[in-house]
A tleap script that builds the chain and sets N, CA, C and O, in Angstrom:
source leaprc.protein.ff14SB
mol = sequence {
  NMET TRP GLY TRP ILE ALA TRP VAL ALA VAL
  ALA LEU ALA VAL TRP VAL VAL VAL ALA ALA
  VAL VAL GLY VAL LEU LEU GLY ARG MET VAL
  ARG ARG ARG ASP ARG GLN VAL PRO ASP GLY
  ASP PRO VAL GLU VAL PHE PRO PRO VAL ARG
  ALA PRO SER GLU ASP PRO VAL PRO LYS GLN
  ARG PRO ARG CSER
}
set mol.1.N position { 0.742 -1.037 -0.186 }
set mol.1.CA position { -0.135 0.071 -0.189 }
set mol.1.C position { 0.803 1.222 0.026 }
set mol.1.O position { 0.467 2.273 -0.519 }
set mol.2.N position { 1.979 1.221 0.758 }
set mol.2.CA position { 2.968 2.431 0.841 }
set mol.2.C position { 3.665 2.638 -0.549 }
set mol.2.O position { 4.121 3.753 -0.801 }
set mol.3.N position { 3.776 1.572 -1.508 }
set mol.3.CA position { 4.471 1.898 -2.678 }
set mol.3.C position { 3.988 2.760 -3.454 }
set mol.3.O position { 4.840 3.412 -4.058 }
set mol.4.N position { 2.547 3.099 -3.739 }
set mol.4.CA position { 2.000 3.699 -4.558 }
set mol.4.C position { 1.847 4.951 -4.019 }
set mol.4.O position { 1.313 5.740 -4.797 }
set mol.5.N position { 2.142 5.398 -2.932 }
set mol.5.CA position { 2.218 6.837 -2.227 }
set mol.5.C position { 3.620 7.315 -2.351 }
set mol.5.O position { 3.962 8.457 -2.659 }
set mol.6.N position { 4.379 6.323 -2.079 }
set mol.6.CA position { 5.825 6.725 -2.440 }
set mol.6.C position { 5.993 6.925 -4.023 }
set mol.6.O position { 6.964 7.668 -4.166 }
set mol.7.N position { 5.484 6.593 -5.218 }
set mol.7.CA position { 5.492 6.729 -6.391 }
set mol.7.C position { 4.821 8.395 -6.717 }
set mol.7.O position { 5.423 9.242 -7.376 }
set mol.8.N position { 3.643 8.565 -6.170 }
set mol.8.CA position { 3.159 9.556 -6.229 }
set mol.8.C position { 3.995 10.704 -5.612 }
set mol.8.O position { 4.121 11.753 -6.244 }
set mol.9.N position { 4.638 10.518 -4.250 }
set mol.9.CA position { 5.362 11.822 -3.885 }
set mol.9.C position { 6.965 11.774 -4.771 }
set mol.9.O position { 7.857 12.581 -4.512 }
set mol.10.N position { 7.058 11.048 -5.475 }
set mol.10.CA position { 8.321 10.987 -6.437 }
set mol.10.C position { 7.631 11.917 -7.659 }
set mol.10.O position { 8.226 12.866 -8.168 }
set mol.11.N position { 6.745 11.635 -7.911 }
set mol.11.CA position { 6.141 12.141 -9.445 }
set mol.11.C position { 6.060 13.417 -9.081 }
set mol.11.O position { 6.559 14.302 -9.776 }
set mol.12.N position { 5.292 13.710 -7.721 }
set mol.12.CA position { 5.285 15.314 -7.299 }
set mol.12.C position { 6.616 15.987 -7.271 }
set mol.12.O position { 6.813 17.066 -7.829 }
set mol.13.N position { 7.410 15.409 -6.694 }
set mol.13.CA position { 8.798 15.999 -6.429 }
set mol.13.C position { 9.307 16.217 -7.897 }
set mol.13.O position { 9.854 17.318 -7.967 }
set mol.14.N position { 9.314 15.614 -8.977 }
set mol.14.CA position { 9.457 15.428 -10.339 }
set mol.14.C position { 8.822 16.578 -11.089 }
set mol.14.O position { 9.540 17.138 -11.917 }
set mol.15.N position { 7.926 16.894 -10.971 }
set mol.15.CA position { 6.940 17.642 -11.285 }
set mol.15.C position { 7.257 19.057 -10.966 }
set mol.15.O position { 7.318 19.996 -11.759 }
set mol.16.N position { 7.449 19.067 -9.686 }
set mol.16.CA position { 8.061 20.567 -8.975 }
set mol.16.C position { 9.561 20.759 -9.233 }
set mol.16.O position { 9.920 21.876 -8.861 }
set mol.17.N position { 10.362 20.157 -9.656 }
set mol.17.CA position { 11.803 20.407 -9.993 }
set mol.17.C position { 11.547 20.719 -11.454 }
set mol.17.O position { 12.110 21.766 -11.771 }
set mol.18.N position { 10.775 20.060 -12.597 }
set mol.18.CA position { 10.593 20.368 -14.031 }
set mol.18.C position { 10.160 21.587 -14.090 }
set mol.18.O position { 10.747 22.270 -14.929 }
set mol.19.N position { 9.152 22.229 -13.364 }
set mol.19.CA position { 8.057 23.325 -13.093 }
set mol.19.C position { 9.114 24.767 -13.074 }
set mol.19.O position { 8.973 25.813 -13.708 }
set mol.20.N position { 10.418 24.291 -11.898 }
set mol.20.CA position { 11.013 25.241 -11.466 }
set mol.20.C position { 12.161 25.496 -12.369 }
set mol.20.O position { 12.620 26.634 -12.463 }
set mol.21.N position { 12.632 24.536 -13.015 }
set mol.21.CA position { 13.425 24.756 -14.187 }
set mol.21.C position { 12.729 25.395 -15.518 }
set mol.21.O position { 13.202 26.345 -16.140 }
set mol.22.N position { 12.043 25.004 -15.704 }
set mol.22.CA position { 11.435 25.535 -16.803 }
set mol.22.C position { 10.938 27.079 -16.525 }
set mol.22.O position { 10.928 27.943 -17.401 }
set mol.23.N position { 10.607 27.244 -15.430 }
set mol.23.CA position { 10.324 28.922 -14.920 }
set mol.23.C position { 11.486 29.818 -15.002 }
set mol.23.O position { 11.401 30.927 -15.529 }
set mol.24.N position { 12.578 29.352 -14.487 }
set mol.24.CA position { 13.904 29.694 -14.606 }
set mol.24.C position { 14.478 29.932 -15.794 }
set mol.24.O position { 15.104 30.992 -15.820 }
set mol.25.N position { 14.480 29.234 -16.908 }
set mol.25.CA position { 14.688 29.223 -18.107 }
set mol.25.C position { 13.745 30.409 -19.067 }
set mol.25.O position { 14.156 31.094 -20.003 }
set mol.26.N position { 12.559 30.370 -18.552 }
set mol.26.CA position { 11.346 31.221 -19.269 }
set mol.26.C position { 12.038 32.509 -18.816 }
set mol.26.O position { 12.380 33.345 -19.652 }
set mol.27.N position { 12.258 32.692 -17.453 }
set mol.27.CA position { 12.590 34.229 -16.987 }
set mol.27.C position { 14.144 34.614 -17.552 }
set mol.27.O position { 14.519 35.771 -17.738 }
set mol.28.N position { 14.840 33.594 -17.748 }
set mol.28.CA position { 16.228 34.238 -18.283 }
set mol.28.C position { 15.861 34.462 -19.761 }
set mol.28.O position { 16.616 35.228 -20.361 }
set mol.29.N position { 14.887 33.956 -20.423 }
set mol.29.CA position { 14.673 34.381 -21.812 }
set mol.29.C position { 13.861 35.909 -21.916 }
set mol.29.O position { 13.944 36.809 -22.752 }
set mol.30.N position { 13.238 35.797 -20.964 }
set mol.30.CA position { 12.207 37.029 -20.802 }
set mol.30.C position { 13.254 38.352 -20.520 }
set mol.30.O position { 13.274 39.373 -21.207 }
set mol.31.N position { 13.988 38.117 -19.512 }
set mol.31.CA position { 15.020 38.868 -19.284 }
set mol.31.C position { 15.928 39.667 -20.192 }
set mol.31.O position { 16.206 40.865 -20.258 }
set mol.32.N position { 16.389 38.315 -21.041 }
set mol.32.CA position { 17.510 38.783 -21.996 }
set mol.32.C position { 16.912 39.561 -23.502 }
set mol.32.O position { 17.553 40.264 -24.282 }
set mol.33.N position { 15.528 39.164 -23.565 }
set mol.33.CA position { 14.767 40.061 -24.731 }
set mol.33.C position { 14.497 41.289 -24.278 }
set mol.33.O position { 14.286 42.188 -25.092 }
set mol.34.N position { 14.454 41.565 -22.703 }
set mol.34.CA position { 13.808 42.612 -22.494 }
set mol.34.C position { 15.095 43.795 -22.546 }
set mol.34.O position { 14.952 45.014 -22.635 }
set mol.35.N position { 16.401 43.008 -22.461 }
set mol.35.CA position { 17.583 44.123 -22.731 }
set mol.35.C position { 17.993 44.143 -23.909 }
set mol.35.O position { 19.118 44.618 -24.068 }
set mol.36.N position { 17.358 43.722 -24.946 }
set mol.36.CA position { 17.239 44.008 -26.410 }
set mol.36.C position { 16.484 45.431 -27.093 }
set mol.36.O position { 16.747 46.074 -28.109 }
set mol.37.N position { 15.417 45.591 -26.021 }
set mol.37.CA position { 14.336 46.804 -26.281 }
set mol.37.C position { 15.178 48.170 -25.711 }
set mol.37.O position { 15.632 48.442 -24.600 }
set mol.38.N position { 15.166 48.893 -27.006 }
set mol.38.CA position { 15.910 50.309 -26.679 }
set mol.38.C position { 14.921 51.070 -25.420 }
set mol.38.O position { 13.731 50.950 -25.127 }
set mol.39.N position { 15.801 51.717 -24.980 }
set mol.39.CA position { 15.042 52.601 -23.911 }
set mol.39.C position { 15.210 54.008 -24.416 }
set mol.39.O position { 15.990 54.250 -25.337 }
set mol.40.N position { 14.360 55.110 -23.722 }
set mol.40.CA position { 14.378 56.080 -24.410 }
set mol.40.C position { 13.157 56.429 -24.724 }
set mol.40.O position { 12.326 55.525 -24.631 }
set mol.41.N position { 12.622 57.909 -25.219 }
set mol.41.CA position { 11.410 57.986 -25.720 }
set mol.41.C position { 11.045 57.657 -26.824 }
set mol.41.O position { 11.859 57.720 -27.746 }
set mol.42.N position { 9.822 57.243 -27.042 }
set mol.42.CA position { 9.178 56.461 -28.256 }
set mol.42.C position { 9.484 57.443 -29.602 }
set mol.42.O position { 9.671 56.953 -30.716 }
set mol.43.N position { 9.502 58.508 -29.408 }
set mol.43.CA position { 9.521 59.636 -30.528 }
set mol.43.C position { 10.844 59.236 -31.112 }
set mol.43.O position { 10.818 58.941 -32.307 }
set mol.44.N position { 11.954 59.176 -30.511 }
set mol.44.CA position { 13.335 58.988 -30.804 }
set mol.44.C position { 13.782 57.880 -31.247 }
set mol.44.O position { 14.720 57.735 -32.031 }
set mol.45.N position { 12.816 56.678 -30.532 }
set mol.45.CA position { 13.379 55.132 -30.799 }
set mol.45.C position { 13.060 54.702 -32.271 }
set mol.45.O position { 13.817 54.218 -33.112 }
set mol.46.N position { 11.436 55.080 -32.365 }
set mol.46.CA position { 10.884 55.067 -33.685 }
set mol.46.C position { 10.722 55.704 -34.681 }
set mol.46.O position { 10.371 56.852 -34.407 }
set mol.47.N position { 10.834 55.456 -36.030 }
set mol.47.CA position { 10.535 56.542 -37.015 }
set mol.47.C position { 9.518 57.258 -37.223 }
set mol.47.O position { 8.520 56.555 -37.062 }
set mol.48.N position { 9.144 58.703 -37.607 }
set mol.48.CA position { 7.931 59.051 -37.289 }
set mol.48.C position { 7.047 58.356 -38.419 }
set mol.48.O position { 7.553 57.658 -39.298 }
set mol.49.N position { 5.663 58.613 -38.316 }
set mol.49.CA position { 4.658 57.897 -39.282 }
set mol.49.C position { 4.455 59.102 -40.221 }
set mol.49.O position { 4.212 60.271 -39.921 }
set mol.50.N position { 4.591 58.611 -41.263 }
set mol.50.CA position { 4.072 59.644 -42.562 }
set mol.50.C position { 2.606 59.668 -42.763 }
set mol.50.O position { 1.756 58.782 -42.670 }
set mol.51.N position { 2.533 61.149 -43.119 }
set mol.51.CA position { 1.466 61.671 -43.354 }
set mol.51.C position { 0.671 60.716 -44.777 }
set mol.51.O position { 1.321 60.226 -45.701 }
set mol.52.N position { -0.681 60.644 -44.648 }
set mol.52.CA position { -0.987 59.864 -46.147 }
set mol.52.C position { -0.721 60.740 -47.242 }
set mol.52.O position { -0.450 60.233 -48.330 }
set mol.53.N position { -0.761 62.073 -47.105 }
set mol.53.CA position { -0.269 63.055 -48.306 }
set mol.53.C position { 1.206 62.754 -48.933 }
set mol.53.O position { 1.578 63.021 -50.076 }
set mol.54.N position { 1.936 62.138 -47.907 }
set mol.54.CA position { 3.598 61.733 -48.316 }
set mol.54.C position { 3.465 60.394 -48.913 }
set mol.54.O position { 4.601 60.018 -49.203 }
set mol.55.N position { 2.766 59.685 -49.162 }
set mol.55.CA position { 2.316 58.347 -49.804 }
set mol.55.C position { 3.489 58.444 -51.017 }
set mol.55.O position { 3.487 59.496 -51.656 }
set mol.56.N position { 4.248 57.667 -51.290 }
set mol.56.CA position { 5.337 57.867 -52.411 }
set mol.56.C position { 4.391 57.196 -53.559 }
set mol.56.O position { 4.457 57.627 -54.710 }
set mol.57.N position { 3.655 56.307 -53.271 }
set mol.57.CA position { 2.921 55.682 -54.425 }
set mol.57.C position { 1.523 56.219 -54.365 }
set mol.57.O position { 0.889 56.336 -53.317 }
set mol.58.N position { 1.018 56.585 -55.740 }
set mol.58.CA position { -0.352 57.242 -55.708 }
set mol.58.C position { -1.571 56.076 -55.921 }
set mol.58.O position { -1.362 55.007 -56.494 }
set mol.59.N position { -2.777 56.447 -55.399 }
set mol.59.CA position { -3.665 55.890 -55.251 }
set mol.59.C position { -4.359 55.404 -56.642 }
set mol.59.O position { -4.906 54.317 -56.832 }
set mol.60.N position { -4.221 56.359 -57.469 }
set mol.60.CA position { -4.926 55.824 -58.948 }
set mol.60.C position { -3.892 56.367 -59.920 }
set mol.60.O position { -3.167 57.346 -59.739 }
set mol.61.N position { -3.943 55.595 -60.950 }
set mol.61.CA position { -2.436 55.932 -62.084 }
set mol.61.C position { -3.368 56.902 -62.863 }
set mol.61.O position { -4.595 57.008 -62.886 }
set mol.62.N position { -2.331 57.601 -63.519 }
set mol.62.CA position { -2.770 58.644 -64.323 }
set mol.62.C position { -3.310 58.141 -65.465 }
set mol.62.O position { -2.748 57.213 -66.047 }
set mol.63.N position { -4.516 58.714 -65.947 }
set mol.63.CA position { -5.301 58.143 -67.153 }
set mol.63.C position { -4.124 58.439 -68.737 }
set mol.63.O position { -3.437 59.446 -68.906 }
set mol.64.N position { -4.184 57.607 -69.394 }
set mol.64.CA position { -3.099 57.814 -70.560 }
set mol.64.C position { -4.201 58.365 -71.708 }
set mol.64.O position { -3.815 58.672 -72.836 }
savepdb mol mol.pdb
quit
């Protein structure tokens, strides 16, 4: 009878260890990704948005 209780305890211990390792690895990945995000004013970091009138491609081709 005590054998299956021991297996359940071992399975729970393995589950906790695997969950902890996955959590640590995911945390490191997120921290490494966050280091790559540039800091500063968003206006300086990202290029300005062009107005629709500055569109280089005309919406209608000229008729010939």
